[in-house]
Each structure stands twice: as structure tokens, then as C-alpha cells.
C-alpha positions as CSV (number, residue, x, y, z in Angstrom):
1,M,0.0,0.0,0.0
2,G,2.9,2.4,0.8
3,K,4.4,1.9,-2.6
4,I,1.2,2.9,-4.3
5,V,0.9,6.0,-2.2
6,D,4.5,6.9,-2.9
7,R,3.9,6.4,-6.6
8,L,0.9,8.7,-6.6
9,L,2.8,11.3,-4.6
10,L,5.6,11.1,-7.1
11,L,3.1,11.5,-10.0
12,L,1.6,14.5,-8.3
13,Y,5.0,16.0,-7.5
14,S,6.2,15.5,-11.1
15,L,3.1,17.2,-12.5
16,I,3.5,20.2,-10.2
17,I,7.2,20.5,-11.1
18,F,6.4,20.1,-14.8
19,V,3.8,22.9,-14.7
20,A,6.2,25.1,-12.7
21,S,9.1,24.5,-15.0
22,I,6.9,25.3,-18.1
23,F,5.8,28.5,-16.5
24,A,9.4,29.4,-15.6
25,L,10.5,28.5,-19.2
26,F,7.8,30.6,-20.8
27,T,8.5,33.6,-18.5
28,A,12.2,33.4,-19.0
29,S,11.8,33.2,-22.8
30,S,9.5,36.2,-22.7
31,W,6.6,34.2,-24.1
32,I,4.5,35.4,-21.3
33,P,4.5,39.2,-21.4
34,K,5.9,41.0,-18.5
35,D,2.6,42.8,-17.7
36,K,0.8,39.4,-17.5
37,A,3.5,37.9,-15.2
38,E,3.3,41.0,-13.0
39,Q,-0.5,40.7,-12.9
40,V,-0.2,37.1,-11.7
41,L,2.3,38.1,-8.9
42,T,0.1,41.0,-7.9
43,N,-2.9,38.6,-7.6
44,F,-0.8,36.5,-5.2
45,Y,-0.1,39.5,-3.0
46,F,-3.5,41.1,-3.0
47,E,-6.2,38.6,-3.7
48,K,-6.8,36.1,-0.9
49,S,-8.1,33.3,-3.2
50,Y,-4.8,33.3,-5.2
51,A,-2.7,33.5,-2.0
52,Y,-4.5,30.6,-0.3
53,T,-4.2,28.4,-3.3
54,A,-0.5,29.2,-3.6
55,I,0.0,28.5,0.1
56,A,-1.9,25.2,-0.1
57,L,0.0,24.1,-3.2
58,S,3.4,25.2,-1.7
59,L,2.6,23.2,1.5
60,V,1.7,20.1,-0.6
61,V,4.9,20.3,-2.5
62,L,6.9,20.9,0.7
63,L,5.3,17.8,2.4
64,I,5.9,15.7,-0.6
65,S,9.5,16.9,-0.8
66,V,10.0,16.0,2.9
67,R,8.5,12.6,2.3
68,F,10.9,11.9,-0.6
69,L,13.8,13.2,1.4
70,V,13.0,10.9,4.2
71,L,12.6,7.9,1.8
72,T,15.9,8.7,0.2
73,L,17.9,9.2,3.4
74,R,16.5,6.4,5.6
75,P,18.5,3.2,5.8
76,G,16.5,0.7,3.7
77,R,16.9,-2.7,2.2
78,S,19.8,-2.0,-0.1
79,Q,20.2,-5.6,-0.9
80,A,17.7,-8.2,-2.0
81,P,16.2,-10.3,0.8
82,S,18.3,-13.4,1.3
83,I,18.9,-16.4,3.5
84,D,22.2,-16.3,5.4
85,Q,24.1,-19.3,6.4
86,R,27.4,-19.5,8.3
87,T,29.9,-22.3,7.5
88,D,33.4,-23.1,8.6
89,F,34.7,-21.2,5.5
90,G,32.6,-18.1,5.8
91,D,29.1,-16.8,5.1
92,I,26.8,-17.9,2.4
93,R,23.9,-15.7,1.2
94,I,21.2,-17.1,-1.1
95,S,18.6,-14.7,-2.3
96,I,14.9,-15.6,-1.9
97,E,14.6,-15.1,-5.7
98,T,17.2,-17.9,-6.3
99,V,15.2,-20.3,-4.0
100,E,12.0,-19.4,-5.8
101,N,13.6,-20.1,-9.2
102,L,15.0,-23.4,-7.9
103,S,11.6,-24.4,-6.7
104,L,10.1,-23.5,-10.0
105,K,12.7,-25.6,-11.8
106,A,11.9,-28.6,-9.5
107,A,8.2,-28.2,-9.8
108,G,8.4,-28.0,-13.6
109,R,9.7,-31.6,-13.6
110,T,6.2,-32.7,-12.6
111,K,4.2,-33.9,-15.6
112,G,0.8,-32.3,-15.9
113,A,1.7,-29.0,-14.2
114,K,1.6,-25.7,-16.2
115,D,2.0,-22.0,-15.5
116,L,4.0,-22.3,-12.3
117,R,4.6,-19.5,-9.8
118,S,6.5,-19.7,-6.5
119,R,6.7,-17.8,-3.3
120,V,9.2,-18.5,-0.5
121,R,9.1,-17.4,3.1
122,V,11.7,-17.9,5.7
123,N,10.5,-19.4,9.0
124,Q,12.3,-20.5,12.2
125,S,11.7,-24.2,11.2
126,G,12.9,-23.7,7.6
127,L,11.6,-22.5,4.3
128,E,7.9,-22.3,3.5
129,I,7.4,-22.7,-0.2
130,T,4.1,-22.0,-2.0
131,I,3.7,-23.2,-5.5
132,R,0.8,-22.0,-7.6
133,T,0.0,-24.1,-10.7
134,I,-2.5,-24.9,-13.4
135,V,-2.9,-28.6,-14.1
136,D,-3.8,-30.4,-17.3
137,G,-6.8,-32.2,-15.8
138,E,-5.7,-35.6,-17.0
139,T,-3.5,-36.4,-14.1
140,S,-4.7,-37.2,-10.6
141,I,-4.4,-33.9,-8.6
142,P,-3.5,-35.5,-5.3
143,E,-0.8,-37.6,-6.9
144,L,0.5,-34.7,-8.9
145,T,0.7,-32.3,-5.9
146,E,2.3,-34.9,-3.7
147,E,4.9,-35.7,-6.3
148,M,5.5,-31.9,-6.7
149,Q,5.9,-31.4,-3.0
150,S,8.3,-34.2,-2.6
151,T,10.4,-33.1,-5.7
152,V,10.6,-29.5,-4.6
153,K,11.4,-30.3,-0.9
154,T,14.2,-32.8,-1.9
155,Y,15.6,-30.6,-4.6
156,I,15.8,-27.4,-2.5
157,E,17.3,-29.2,0.5
158,E,19.8,-30.9,-1.7
159,I,20.9,-27.8,-3.7
160,T,20.8,-25.1,-1.0
161,G,21.3,-27.2,2.2
162,I,18.5,-25.2,3.8
163,P,15.7,-27.3,5.5
164,V,12.3,-27.0,4.0
165,A,9.5,-26.8,6.6
166,S,6.6,-27.1,4.1
167,V,5.7,-27.1,0.4
168,T,2.2,-25.9,-0.3
169,V,0.8,-26.5,-3.7
170,F,-2.2,-24.4,-4.8
171,V,-4.0,-25.7,-7.9
172,A,-5.5,-22.6,-9.4
173,N,-7.2,-24.1,-12.4
174,I,-7.1,-26.8,-15.1
175,V,-6.1,-26.2,-18.6
176,Q,-9.0,-26.1,-21.0
177,S,-8.0,-28.0,-24.0
178,A,-9.4,-26.9,-27.3
179,P,-11.7,-29.4,-29.0
180,T,-10.0,-31.2,-31.9
181,F,-11.9,-31.5,-35.1
182,K,-11.1,-34.1,-37.7
183,S,-11.6,-33.1,-41.3
184,R,-13.7,-35.4,-43.3
185,V,-12.3,-36.3,-46.7
186,E,-14.8,-37.8,-49.0
């Protein structure tokens, strides 16, 4: 949710800066006559509706600027989320994305599974892997999912050395095969 709000703020901020830079460009290039520019500035000084609008807009830009400044300066996740392991020879860091790709590779070996997606979470007891798939509808779903769970668990533990707490398989749908028509030759 925060990323969506930040993107909307960035859009609003960019539009305001765009309009202000166009106005500054036109004024500096003398495309806006001096008397018009003076009239606008006079309106800001003497007409309250212009002044209140300018104050509100300035406060919005100031608050958005402070928000972006805080986002820029705060210590964040500069690195991708990873799983850290310590060995006798040093530290090993395996990214979550790597484990997700490995689980997709292992799940892809299961016949009858299509359109695979993977999500990995790190837990105290090990990795929690969720596989989302679409099946062909011709293979028994309990057998297919059990085989996929076993394959993914074994493969991840073998390749990464990290214990897998659970492998959850979510069957989202079945593939709808198009009817085949045989042409009749007479």
C-alpha cells in the first residue's frame, strides 16, 4: 500500500514540477508578457483566493519533498532479501529469488503442471514454499501435488542445504484443451 501512495505522490509531485518549469521557461523566454507575469504576482499579493491556493500548493509540494527526502535518506533494504548461512569457511547468502527459481525448476519436472509460480518465506523451522500451478486435468491432482511437494522439498534441500518446513501447492485451475476437429475427406 505504501508503494502505491508513494507512486501517486511522485506523480503529483512530477506534474507540479512540470507545470512550474513550463511557467518558468515561458516567463524566462518572454513568451509570457511582463505585464501578465506582474499581474499574476500582484494577484498572489492582494487577492486572498490566489494567495490561499498558492500557500496550499506550496505546503503540498513541501510535504511531498520532505517525504521523498526521508525515503531517500532512511536506511533501507539496499540488498535483496536473502537467506544467510554460516559455514566453517565463511558466510553464504542465497537470495529468496534464487530459491523461488530453484523451486520452479523442480516443480516444472512434474508432468501435468503448467504456468507455475513460486513464493518463498523464511521461518524458524525452515523454508515455507508455496507453488501456484495450473494442471492439465488428465493427471490425478492428489498424486501430482504430492509428487511436486516431494520433488521441490528434496531438490531445495539438496541444492541449498536449507531445511524446507513445508511445500504448499495451490492448484488454481485446469487447462481447458481446445476441441479437436477431424476433417472429413470424401
